[in-house]
DRENDO-1510 file (C-alpha; in Angstrom, 1 decimal, always signed):
<recs>
REC; n; res; u; v; w
REC; 1; UNK; -10.0; -52.1; +72.4 .
REC; 2; UNK; -7.4; -54.2; +70.0 .
REC; 3; UNK; -3.7; -52.3; +69.6 .
REC; 4; UNK; -3.2; -51.0; +65.9 .
REC; 5; UNK; +0.9; -49.5; +67.4 .
REC; 6; UNK; +3.4; -49.7; +69.0 .
REC; 7; UNK; +2.2; -47.5; +71.8 .
REC; 8; UNK; +5.4; -47.7; +74.4 .
REC; 9; UNK; +8.4; -45.4; +73.9 .
REC; 10; UNK; +10.3; -48.3; +74.5 .
REC; 11; UNK; +9.1; -49.9; +71.2 .
REC; 12; UNK; +9.5; -46.3; +68.9 .
REC; 13; UNK; +11.9; -47.1; +67.0 .
REC; 14; UNK; +12.2; -43.2; +66.4 .
REC; 15; UNK; +13.3; -43.4; +70.5 .
REC; 16; UNK; +15.9; -45.9; +70.4 .
REC; 17; UNK; +17.4; -43.7; +67.2 .
REC; 18; UNK; +17.7; -40.9; +69.4 .
REC; 19; UNK; +19.1; -42.3; +72.4 .
REC; 20; UNK; +21.0; -44.1; +69.4 .
REC; 21; UNK; +22.6; -40.6; +68.8 .
REC; 22; UNK; +22.9; -39.4; +72.0 .
REC; 23; UNK; +25.0; -42.1; +73.6 .
REC; 24; UNK; +27.0; -42.0; +70.2 .
REC; 25; UNK; +27.3; -38.0; +70.4 .
REC; 26; UNK; +28.5; -38.8; +74.0 .
REC; 27; UNK; +30.9; -41.2; +73.8 .
REC; 28; UNK; +32.9; -39.0; +71.1 .
REC; 29; UNK; +32.1; -35.9; +73.5 .
REC; 30; UNK; +35.9; -36.3; +76.2 .
REC; 31; UNK; +37.9; -37.5; +72.7 .
REC; 32; UNK; +36.4; -34.0; +70.9 .
REC; 33; UNK; +37.2; -32.4; +73.9 .
REC; 34; UNK; +40.9; -33.3; +74.2 .
REC; 35; UNK; +41.7; -32.2; +70.5 .
REC; 36; UNK; +39.4; -29.2; +70.8 .
REC; 37; UNK; +35.9; -30.3; +68.9 .
REC; 38; UNK; +32.2; -30.4; +69.8 .
REC; 39; UNK; +30.6; -33.6; +67.1 .
REC; 40; UNK; +29.6; -31.2; +64.2 .
REC; 41; UNK; +32.8; -29.1; +63.5 .
REC; 42; UNK; +34.5; -33.0; +63.7 .
REC; 43; UNK; +32.3; -34.2; +60.5 .
REC; 44; UNK; +33.2; -30.9; +59.2 .
REC; 45; UNK; +37.0; -32.0; +59.4 .
REC; 46; UNK; +36.0; -35.4; +58.1 .
REC; 47; UNK; +34.8; -34.3; +55.5 .
REC; 48; UNK; +37.3; -31.9; +54.3 .
REC; 49; UNK; +40.7; -34.1; +55.0 .
REC; 50; UNK; +38.0; -36.8; +52.7 .
REC; 51; UNK; +37.6; -34.1; +50.2 .
REC; 52; UNK; +40.0; -31.1; +50.5 .
REC; 53; UNK; +38.9; -28.0; +49.5 .
REC; 54; UNK; +35.5; -27.7; +49.2 .
REC; 55; UNK; +32.8; -24.8; +49.4 .
REC; 56; UNK; +30.2; -24.1; +51.8 .
REC; 57; UNK; +27.2; -25.5; +49.9 .
REC; 58; UNK; +28.3; -28.6; +49.8 .
REC; 59; UNK; +30.0; -29.1; +53.7 .
REC; 60; UNK; +26.6; -27.9; +54.5 .
REC; 61; UNK; +24.4; -30.9; +52.2 .
REC; 62; UNK; +27.2; -34.2; +53.3 .
REC; 63; UNK; +27.0; -32.9; +56.8 .
REC; 64; UNK; +23.0; -31.9; +56.7 .
REC; 65; UNK; +23.3; -28.6; +58.6 .
REC; 66; UNK; +21.1; -25.9; +56.9 .
REC; 67; UNK; +23.5; -22.4; +57.0 .
REC; 68; UNK; +23.0; -20.8; +59.9 .
REC; 69; UNK; +24.3; -22.9; +62.2 .
REC; 70; UNK; +27.1; -23.9; +60.0 .
REC; 71; UNK; +28.2; -20.4; +59.0 .
REC; 72; UNK; +29.4; -19.7; +62.8 .
REC; 73; UNK; +30.8; -23.6; +63.4 .
REC; 74; UNK; +33.3; -22.7; +60.0 .
REC; 75; UNK; +33.9; -19.9; +61.5 .
REC; 76; UNK; +35.3; -21.0; +65.3 .
REC; 77; UNK; +36.8; -23.8; +63.2 .
REC; 78; UNK; +39.1; -20.5; +61.3 .
REC; 79; UNK; +39.4; -18.6; +65.6 .
REC; 80; UNK; +41.2; -21.9; +66.3 .
REC; 81; UNK; +43.5; -21.9; +63.3 .
REC; 82; UNK; +42.0; -24.6; +61.1 .
REC; 83; UNK; +40.7; -23.8; +58.1 .
REC; 84; UNK; +41.1; -20.7; +56.7 .
REC; 85; UNK; +37.3; -19.8; +54.3 .
REC; 86; UNK; +38.1; -17.7; +50.7 .
REC; 87; UNK; +35.3; -16.3; +48.1 .
REC; 88; UNK; +36.0; -17.5; +44.8 .
REC; 89; UNK; +37.8; -15.0; +42.6 .
REC; 90; UNK; +34.8; -15.8; +40.0 .
REC; 91; UNK; +31.7; -15.9; +42.2 .
REC; 92; UNK; +32.6; -13.7; +45.2 .
REC; 93; UNK; +29.0; -15.7; +46.1 .
REC; 94; UNK; +30.4; -18.7; +46.5 .
REC; 95; UNK; +33.3; -19.3; +49.6 .
REC; 96; UNK; +35.9; -22.5; +49.4 .
REC; 97; UNK; +37.0; -23.9; +53.0 .
REC; 98; UNK; +40.4; -24.6; +52.6 .
REC; 99; UNK; +42.8; -26.6; +56.3 .
REC; 100; UNK; +45.2; -25.0; +57.6 .
REC; 101; UNK; +48.9; -27.2; +58.2 .
REC; 102; UNK; +47.5; -27.7; +61.7 .
REC; 103; UNK; +43.9; -29.0; +60.7 .
REC; 104; UNK; +45.1; -30.7; +58.0 .
REC; 105; UNK; +48.0; -32.1; +61.1 .
REC; 106; UNK; +45.0; -33.1; +63.6 .
REC; 107; UNK; +44.0; -35.9; +60.9 .
REC; 108; UNK; +47.1; -37.8; +62.7 .
REC; 109; UNK; +44.3; -38.2; +65.5 .
REC; 110; UNK; +41.6; -39.6; +63.2 .
REC; 111; UNK; +42.3; -43.2; +63.6 .
REC; 112; UNK; +42.8; -43.3; +67.4 .
REC; 113; UNK; +39.4; -42.1; +67.8 .
REC; 114; UNK; +37.5; -44.0; +65.9 .
REC; 115; UNK; +39.0; -47.3; +67.3 .
REC; 116; UNK; +38.5; -45.9; +71.2 .
REC; 117; UNK; +34.5; -45.5; +68.9 .
REC; 118; UNK; +34.8; -49.3; +67.5 .
REC; 119; UNK; +36.1; -50.5; +70.9 .
REC; 120; UNK; +33.1; -48.5; +72.6 .
REC; 121; UNK; +30.0; -50.0; +70.2 .
REC; 122; UNK; +30.9; -54.0; +71.0 .
REC; 123; UNK; +30.6; -54.8; +67.1 .
REC; 124; UNK; +32.6; -56.6; +65.1 .
REC; 125; UNK; +33.8; -54.5; +61.9 .
REC; 126; UNK; +31.2; -56.3; +60.0 .
REC; 127; UNK; +28.4; -55.6; +62.2 .
REC; 128; UNK; +28.9; -52.0; +62.1 .
REC; 129; UNK; +29.5; -51.7; +58.8 .
REC; 130; UNK; +25.2; -54.1; +58.4 .
REC; 131; UNK; +24.9; -51.3; +60.6 .
REC; 132; UNK; +26.2; -48.5; +58.8 .
REC; 133; UNK; +24.1; -49.4; +55.7 .
REC; 134; UNK; +21.0; -50.9; +57.0 .
REC; 135; UNK; +20.7; -46.6; +58.7 .
REC; 136; UNK; +22.0; -44.8; +55.1 .
REC; 137; UNK; +18.9; -47.1; +53.5 .
REC; 138; UNK; +16.4; -45.8; +56.0 .
REC; 139; UNK; +17.7; -42.6; +55.7 .
REC; 140; UNK; +17.6; -42.4; +51.8 .
REC; 141; UNK; +13.3; -44.2; +52.7 .
REC; 142; UNK; +12.5; -41.3; +54.7 .
REC; 143; UNK; +13.6; -38.7; +52.6 .
REC; 144; UNK; +12.3; -40.3; +50.1 .
REC; 145; UNK; +14.9; -40.6; +48.0 .
REC; 146; UNK; +14.5; -43.4; +45.7 .
REC; 147; UNK; +10.8; -43.7; +45.8 .
</recs>
């Protein structure tokens, strides 16, 4: 019988992406533990450090988390004193997330986090940029964006 596609687990692109993702988040875990953050919380903090005050819906869209996952995450960040959540006066359905001074201060540790992850990857800056671009393009294609 002729083989028409990759049959083994190790030949599957999806498995390679899955294991790479797990390895990446596992590598982040001890670093982020020292900051008191989970990986998804770190992603939200990165976004807030980049954009400043941001509506919850925009955070969810940017970090690709559903409301049911994002709301408890934001409540935990607020309980930790890193963010505040405020309803907009002109639209009470909209909640804006802002960094507290403690949340802003945590940003100073991100350069060390990123340097450690880059070193652990063993990739050059150019290789990292190329890989990120390839993965971003794959994501767009799989979602049907631009097709």
